[in-house]
N, C-alpha and C positions, 0 to 999 in steps of 0.2 A: 472533634477529632474524626467523626464519621465522614466528613467531607473528604478526608484523605483516602478513605476506602472508595469513595465515588471516583476520585481522580485515578486511583489504581485500576478500577474496573473500566473506566472510560479509555484508559491507555490500552488495556488488553483488547477492548472492542475495536479500537482504532487499528491495532496491529492485525487483528483478524480480518477486518474490512479491507485493510491495505493489502494483505496477502491475496485476498479474493480478487481485488481489482488488478493486482499485478498479474495473476494467472489469466484473468479475462483479457487484459491487454495483450499478453503473449499469444493467446489463442487467436484473437482477432488479427494480430500482426501475421501470424502463420497462415491464417485463412486468406487474407488479402494478398500476401506474397504469392501464395499458390495460385490464386485467381489471376493475379497480374501475369505470372509466368504462362498460365494457360491462355490468357488473352493475347499475349505476344506471339505464342506459338500458333494459335488458331486465327489470329487477326480479328478478334472480336473487339472492335474499337469502342463500342458502347460500354462493354464490361471494363475495358481498360480505363475509360474516363471515370467510371465509378470507383475503381480501386485507387486512382489518383486522388479523388476526393477523400476516400477513407484514409489514405496516407496523410493527407493534409490535416485530418482530424486526430489521427492516432499518434503521430510523431510528437506533437506538443504534449499530449498526455503522457507519453513515455518519458519525455525529458523531465517534466514536473515530477512525475511519480518516482523516477529513479533518483532524483535529487532528494526527495523526502525520504525514500527508502534508505539511502546512504546515511542520512542524518540519524534515522532510527537505529540503523545497524550498529553505529558506533556506540550508542546507548550510554556513553560516559556520563552525561548529565543526568540521565534517568537513574542509573545505578547510584550515583552520588546522592541524589535526592531521596531515593528509597532508603538508603543506609541512614541518612540524616533523620528521616521520619521514624524508622525503627529504633534508633538510638535515643530519640527525644520523646518517646511516648510516655505518657504518665503511667505510674504503676497501676496495675489492676486491669489494664486494657489488653485483651489478647491480641497477639500480633497477626493472627490469621484472619481477622475480620469478623470472627464469631462474637456473639454477645454472651 
C-alpha cells in the first residue's frame, strides 16, 4: 500500500515542477518578446536572429506544456483515483500517509 503514497508524492512533485517550468517559460517568452521588439526598433539584426531561434525553441515547449497543464487542470481522473484509493484502503492504515 505504501506505493500509493509514492504515487501521490510523485504527483505533487510533478505539479510543483510543472508550475515552475510554466513560470520559467512565461518569463523566457516575455524576455524574448521584449528583446525582439527592441531589436526591431533598433535594427539589431543579430539580436533579432537570436530571438527567432529562441521562439523556435520556446513555442513547441509552450504547446506541449499547455496541453499537459490542461490535462492536469481537469484532474477528473486523478480525483477519481484518489477517492478510490481512500475508499479501498485496508483498516488500520492511516489516510494521511503516516505510520
